[in-house]
C-alpha positions in Angstrom: 95.2 77.6 83.9 97.7 79.5 86.0 94.9 81.4 87.7 93.2 78.1 88.7 96.5 76.8 90.2 96.9 80.1 92.1 93.4 79.8 93.4 94.0 76.2 94.5 97.0 77.4 96.5 95.6 80.5 98.1 92.3 79.0 99.0 92.1 77.4 102.4 93.4 73.8 102.0 90.5 71.4 101.7 92.4 68.4 100.4 96.0 67.2 100.7 97.5 70.0 98.7 100.9 70.5 100.3 101.3 73.9 98.6 98.0 75.1 99.9 98.7 73.9 103.4 102.1 75.5 103.3 100.5 78.8 102.0 97.9 78.7 104.8 100.6 78.2 107.5 102.8 80.9 105.9 99.9 83.4 106.0 99.1 82.5 109.6 102.7 83.2 110.6 102.7 86.5 108.7 99.5 87.6 110.4 100.9 86.8 113.8 104.2 88.6 113.0 102.2 91.6 111.6 100.6 92.1 115.1 104.0 92.5 116.8 104.4 96.2 116.0 101.0 96.9 117.6 102.5 95.9 121.0 105.1 98.8 120.9 104.3 102.4 121.4 107.6 103.7 119.8 108.7 103.0 116.3 111.9 101.2 115.6 113.6 100.2 112.3 112.8 96.5 112.8 109.2 97.2 113.6 108.8 99.4 110.6 110.5 96.7 108.5 108.0 94.1 109.8 105.1 96.4 109.0 106.3 97.1 105.5 107.0 93.5 104.6 103.8 92.1 106.0 101.7 94.8 104.3 103.4 94.0 101.0 102.5 90.3 101.6 98.9 91.2 102.4 98.6 93.3 99.3 99.9 90.5 97.1 97.5 88.1 98.8 94.6 90.5 98.2 95.5 90.9 94.5 95.8 87.2 94.0 92.4 86.6 95.6 90.9 89.4 93.4 92.3 88.0 90.2 91.0 84.6 91.1 87.6 85.8 92.3 85.7 84.1 89.5 86.8 80.6 90.8 85.5 81.5 94.3 82.2 82.8 93.2 79.4 80.2 93.3 77.7 81.6 90.2 80.5 83.1 88.1 79.3 85.6 85.6 82.4 86.8 83.9 83.6 90.2 85.0 80.8 90.6 87.6 82.8 88.2 89.9 85.7 90.6 89.9 83.4 93.6 90.6 81.7 91.8 93.5 84.9 90.6 95.2 85.9 93.9 97.0 82.5 93.9 98.6 82.8 90.4 100.1 83.3 90.1 103.9 86.8 88.7 103.7 87.9 91.3 101.1 86.6 94.1 103.3 88.5 92.7 106.3 91.6 92.4 104.2 91.5 95.9 102.9 90.7 97.4 106.3 93.7 95.6 107.7 95.9 96.9 104.9 94.7 100.6 104.7 96.2 101.9 108.0 99.6 100.6 107.1 99.7 102.4 103.8 100.7 105.6 105.7 104.1 104.0 106.3 104.7 103.3 102.6 103.8 106.8 101.4 103.0 110.0 103.2 100.2 110.9 100.8 98.1 108.2 102.4 97.9 110.1 105.7 94.1 110.1 105.6 94.2 106.4 106.4 95.7 107.2 109.8 92.1 107.6 110.9 91.9 103.8 110.5 94.8 103.1 113.0 92.4 101.4 115.4 91.5 99.0 112.7 95.0 97.7 112.5 93.9 95.1 115.0 91.7 93.7 112.2 94.8 91.8 111.0 94.0 89.4 113.7 90.6 88.6 112.0 92.5 87.5 108.9 93.7 84.4 110.8 90.0 83.2 110.9 90.2 82.6 107.2 92.8 79.9 107.7 91.1 78.3 110.7 89.5 75.0 109.9 87.4 75.1 113.0 86.0 78.5 112.0 85.3 77.3 108.5 83.4 74.3 109.9 81.3 76.6 112.1 80.5 78.9 109.2 79.5 75.9 107.0 77.2 74.6 109.7 75.6 78.1 110.1 75.1 78.4 106.4 73.6 74.9 106.2 71.2 75.5 109.1 70.2 78.9 107.8 68.5 77.1 104.8 
């Protein structure tokens, strides 16, 4: 049950799981740090390094969430959970935050320079780790019914 343990860690902490809380805080710091290069017009080695390291962390986070998608799905149906995951709201925000930065890792991804304006979507990732935002979403979902 390694995947279940990974899921419990990467999901927003709902209980007193110290690893999950630590992961949430780590990801919030990474998200804030990933925004730093956006404040500078010119590129510098340190800014490029920040960009590359944070993109790698975001890609790892995306992959971990994808391989544990069946635990997050309310009605898991085998492989269908893994197929549906990339089309969820959070997955789309994650991938849109990652795509513009891929141009730095490999020149063949130049097409994604069109998405440079979407780099600011990294800031939306922080909402996933906000307990207040989660509470607002749960109230909206409950009142919708």
